[in-house]
N, C-alpha and C positions, 0 to 999 in steps of 0.2 A: 531408665531415666528418660523422660521426655524432653527433647530440646525445645527451647523457645524459638519463636519465629525468626528472630535475628540470628541466632546461632545456626539455624538451618540454612539461612542465607549465606552465612560465612562459610560453612562446610560445603555449600554448593559451588563456591568459587574455586575450590581445590581441583575438581576435575577440569575446570576451565584452564587453570594454569598448567595442568599436566597436558592438556590437549595442545596448548600453544607450544610448550616445550617439545612435545613429540612431533608436532607438525613442522616446526622450524628445523628440528634435527633431521627429519626425512628429506626436507628440501636441501639442506646443507650437504647431506650425504650424496644426493643426486648431483649437486653442483660440484662435488669434489673439493669442498672447502676444508681448510685446515682449522684446527682448534674448534672443532664442532661442539664439543661438550660445553666449553666456556660460553660460546656465543648463544647457543640455544637456551642455556640456563639463565643467561643475562636477559634475553628477550622475555622469557617466561616470568622472571622475577619482576621486571619492570611492569609488565601487564598486570600481574597479580597485585603489585603494590598500588597501582592506580585504582584497581577495582576494590581493594581493601579500604582505601581512603574514601571512596564513594559509599562503601558499605557502612563505615563509621558515621558518615554524614546521615545516611538513612536511619541508622540506629538511634541517632540523637534527635532527628527531626520527625521521623515517621516510624515510631517504634512498633506500631501494630500493622504496618503495611504487609502486603503479600510477600512471603519469603522466597518465592520462586521466580518472579518476573525479572528481577535484576540479574540473577545468575544465567537465566535463559538468554537475555539480551547480550550479556557479556560473552556467552558461548558463541552466539552467532557472529558477534564482532570479532572474536578471536579467530574463528574459522576464516572470516573474510580477510583478516590480516595475513594469515598463512597463505591463502590463495594468491593474494596480491604480491606477497614477497616472492612467491614462486614465479610470478610473471616478471616483476621488475622491482629491484630494491628501492628505487626512488618512489615508486607508487606506494609501497608499504610504509615508507618513512612518512610520506605525506598523509596517508590515512591514519597513521599512529598519532600524528600531531592533531588531526581533526578529531580523533577519538578523545584526546585530552580536552579539546575545546568543547566537544559534546558533553563530556562529564561536567565541565564548568557550567554550561547552559542548563544541564540537568539540575545541578545544585541551585543555581540562581532561580529557576522556576519554582523549586520547592520553598526557597527562602521568601520570595516575594508573593507567592500564592499560598498563603497559609490555609485558606478555605476556598476551594474551587467554586463554591456556590456564588461567590462574588462576581464571577464571570457572567451570570445571568443578567446583571444590571447593565452590562455594556455590550449586549449581543449585537445591536445594530452597528455600533462603532466597530466592533471586531469584524463583522461581516463586510462592511464597506471597506475597511482597511485591507481585508484579504483580497477583495476584488480589485482594489487599486494596485495592489502588489502584482496582480496578473497583467496589468496594463503597462507596467514599467519596462518589460522587455521590448515593447514597441517604441520606446523613446529613442530618438536618433543618436544620442551621445552614449548613454549607459546601456542601451539594449542592442540587439543584433540578431541576425538569423543564423542558425547553426543547423545544418542538415535539413533545411526546409522548415524549421520550426523556430518560434521565438520563445526561448526558454530561459536564457541567462540574463542576469544583471551584472555588469562589470563596473564597479566603482573605483577601479584602479588598485586599491589596496586589498580588495576582496571581491570575489565573484561567487554568485549563488543563484539557485533556481527558486523563484518565489512560489511556484505551484506547490512545493513541498510544505510551505508554511500556510498557504491558503487553505489546504485541506483541513488543517487543524482549526482555522477560523470558521470555516463553513460548518464543521461538525459541532463546534460550540454553539453557533447560531441555531442550527437545526434542533439540537437538544433542548436549548432554552425555549425556543418558540413553541415547539410541539408539546413541551411540558406544560406550558401555560394555556394552550388552546386545544388540547386533545379532546376535551369534552364538547366544546362548541363545534369542532370540526365534524363531530358525529351527530350534529343536530340536537345537542343537549341531552343525548341519551335516549331519545324517543325511539320506540320500536319501529322497524320498517313496516310498510303496509303489506298485506297478504300478497303472496306470490301471484295469485290469479289475476290481481289487478295490473300487474306488470307484464303479463304475457302478451296482451294485445299490442302494447308498445314495442316489445321486442320483436314480435312477428312483423309489425309494420316496418320497422327499421331494416330487418333482414330482407324483406321484399324490396325495399328501396335500394339496398345494396345490390341485389340481383339485377334490378333494372339498370343501375349505373354501370354494372359490368358489361351488359350487352350494348348499352348506348355509347359508352366511352371506349368499348373494346379493351377493357383492362385484362392484363394477364392474370394467371391464377394466383400468384403470390400476393400482389396488391389486393386482390379481391378477398383472399383469406384474411389478410391483416385488417381490412376494413370491416369484415364481418365479425371478427373477434373483438375489435375495438368497439363496435356497436353493442355487442352482447355484454361486454364488461362495463361499458358506460351505463347501460340500462341497470345492471346489478348495482353499480355505484349510486345511481340516483335513488334506488330503493333505500339506501342507507341514510338519505336525507342529510348530506353533508352541508356545512355552512360555507358557501362559496366565497363570501367576502373575507373570511378568515384564511382562505387559501391564498389570497392575493399577495400579502407580504412574503409568505413562504415561497411561492412560485416565482416571485420577482427576484428575490435574492439568489435562489437556487438557479433560476433561468439565466440571470446575468453571469453567474460563475460558469455555467455550462457554455454560454455563448462566447465568453472570453477564451475559454479553453479550446473551443473549436476554432476561434479566430486566430489564436496563436499556434494552432495545429498540434496541441498536446493531447492526442487521443487517449493515451494511457491514463492520464489524470482524469480525463472526462469520464472514462469508464469507472474508475474508482469512486469519483464523486457521485455518479448516478447510483451505483450499487449501494454505497453507504446511505444515500438519501432514502432508498427503498427500505433498507433494513431498519433505519430509525423510524420511518413512517409506520412500518408494520408493528414494531415493538410498541410505539406510542398509541396506536389505534386498534391493534389486533384485528385488522380488516384485510383479508386477502384480496378484496376487490381493488384496493388502492395499489397493491403490488402488481396485480394482473394488468391494471390499466397502465402502470408505469412500464412494465415489460413490453406491452403492446406498442406503446409510444416509442420505446427505445428501438424496437425492431423496425417500426415504420420510419423513424428518423435515420437509422442506419441504412435502410434501403434507399432513401432519398439521397443521403450523403454519398453512398457508394456509386450512385449514378450521376452525381454532379461534380464532386470534388475529385480532382485528379489524384492527389496523394492518397485519398481513401480508396479510390479505384485500384491504385497500385498495390496497396496493402492487401486488399481482398484478392486480387489476382495472384499475388505471391503466395498467399495462404492456400488458395485452391490448388495451384500447381506451380511450386517453385522450380521444378525441373523442366518447365516448358522452354522451348527454344526462344520464344518471343517474350519470356518473363521480364517484367520491368526491372529497372536498376534497383539493386538492394536484395534481390532474391538470393544472392550468394550468402547472406548472413544466415538465412534459414537452412539452405542446403549444407553449408559447412557445419552448422550446429547439429543437424541430424547425423552427418558423418561422424562428428566428434562423439556424440552420444552412442552411436552404434559401435565405435571403436572401443569405448570404455567397457561395454558389456555390463555384467553384474558386479564385478569386483574392481574394475578400473585398471589402469596401467601404472598407477603409483604417482605420488607427488613429484612434480617436476618432470615427468616422463612424456607428457603429451606434446605434440608438435604444434606450436603456436606461432613461431616467428619464421618469416621467410629469410632465406640466406642464399648466398652465392648468386648465380645468374637469375634466380627468381625474385630477388629483392627489388623492391620498387625504388627507382632512381629519383633523386631530387625531392625526397620527402622533407617537408618543412617541420614536421613534428616527429618525435621519437616513437619507438614502440611503447605501448601497444596501439597508439593512434595511427601508426604507419608500419608497413612491413609485417602486418599480422595476417596469418592464414585465416583465422576466425575473426571477422569484424567485431570490434568493441568487446573483446574478451573480458575486460575488467569491469564493464558496466552491464549492458543489455544481455550479453551472452555468457555471463559468468556461470550460470547454471549448467550450460553445456560443458564448460571446462571442468566443473565439479563432477559431472557424470563421467567425463572422460578419465579423470584421474582417480576418483574413489569409487566409481561404478554406480550402478543404479541403487544399490543398497545404501551406499554412503550419501548419495543425493537425497534419497528418501528420508534418511535420518535428519538431514538439514531441514527439509520441509516439515518433518514431524516436530522438530524443536520449534520452528516458527509457529506451527499450529498449537503447540502447547502454550506458547506465549499468548496467543489470541484466546485460548481457552481460559487462562488465568484472568485475562481481562473480562471475559464474560462471567467468570466466577465473582469478580468484584462487583459487576452489575447486579448479579443475583442477591448479593449481600446488602447492597445499598438500600436505604429506606426511602429516600426522596426520589421523585421522578426525574429530576434533572441529572442526578448522579447516575442513575440507571441508564438513561439515554446517552449521556456523555461517554460512559464506559463502553456501552454497546457500539456507539459510533466509532470511537477510536480503535477498538478491537476489530471491528468490521473492516475499516479502511486498511488496517495492517494486513489482515488476512486476504483481502481483495487484491492488494498490491502483490502479494506472493502469488496468488492465482493468475493475475494478469501476466506477470513476467514469465513464470514457469509454463503457463498455458501457451504463451506465444513462442517460447523456445522449442517446445515439443510439438508445435503446429496444431494444438488443439483449438486455438483462436488466432486471429491475425496478430502478428507481433507488433507491439507498441513500445515506445521508448520510456520504460520505467526501470527502476533499479530493484534488485532483490534486497529487501529491507535489512539493514545492518550488515550486509555481506558485501554488496557491490561497492566499487569505488565511487565516492561522491560525498563531498562535505555537506551539502544542503540536506541530502537524504539522511545522513547520519545524525546531524544536529536535530533535525525535525523529529526523527524517531526517538531520540533520547528525551526530547521535550514531551512527546507522546507518552513515553514510559513514565516520566515524572507525573504527568496528569493522572495516569492510571494508578500509580502508587498513592497519590494523594486521595483519590476516590476510595481506594482499598483501605487506607489507614482510617479514614472516617467511618467506613462501613463496618470494618472489623471491630473498631472501638465501640461503636454503638451496639453491635451484636453482643459484645462481651458484657456491656452494661445491662442488657436485657436478660442475661442468663440468671436462672433462679439460684438461690442459696447464698447470695452476697449479703453484706451488711447494708441495711437501709437506714 
């Protein structure tokens, strides 16, 4: 007997509840708690009850939506709760409350956004609102600087990071604008001129680059970047793009990137830029646009690394965190690498890793409790939670967490493939891409593949703004999936006409 989509979703929540119960049981055994069975079963039952309520809501409002997205998101959230409970009970309790709030926002999004295509009509309002949100942390009363970056808004009764919601606004704008202008961006579909006509122009540009290198005495890396940029620009000109239609696109996107750089949120900048290139490629099917964007990114990164102190420090730490003269903050990378090496393939077990300083090594006069203070591994509950995961469940367990996150992104891309209209396709691609890129940015930073930036592991790390924003992202993907799968079912042959 073949199960319906909603029944598959319901059965998919059972392993989530079992994982929560088993995880809390393992942590309670490590901590030597009494009444382990009753406590772990209670935690698992509460989490399962909240997820079942959300499932019933999806069953009522989105009966044809993808059946695997919500269980995958619940699984990541459950694992995050177990890891946070292992660190500190108060952290887990706060995250559990935010999880309930996130489910509420998830349901509200589905209720008030019956058709996601209505967002197209308000794309400029949404984009400007998202950019204004980025400016609020700079305000003197409600904003403030934390660890050298302007990230949070403190309204007294609530504190959140606006960049998490701005990413959704920018994705909506890019999907809507590119859906309307994709044809004119490519010069109305005109065929590019023959390659032989462009060769003299490319050759002249490369000769000019060579002359500039000797006249200005440029180093090899800037010279290579300029040469690549020139070649890519020549290839782009052959496509005959409509430059005037790139204006609003580059203006909104450029303002968002400028604000992110100004508030020193490099992780979100990288996610925005990557999602922009993905949506642009899907909309135009032109690698020349992507190549130009990557070249501009490398050039901009080179300039910023040579001018901005905090970017220089990040790059220096990335290149050699063990150097004697390494900038402040190198300890986060070194301790992360030590933690991952200690975990090995199978890990040391839930609750067995050493995270908290004690005795004579404890920091005196800490204004904030653990894990913000007295922590061996800086920010173990946010930026470095992947290192804790590798330490406690090993490389195999951490790879499973990343695999679940990639499965979630893959289901989002599946929804994009099923969608008929261009806006739905681009919206699903953009949302799935920004989720996958966030996973790459934080995991890549912790394992020293790229410079470490301050972003959270989606649905796993501690953070109310990230959790709420990602559940809104999940709601948008499910709405797109519901419309796409419903339309696909209507097109199947054999039905009554």
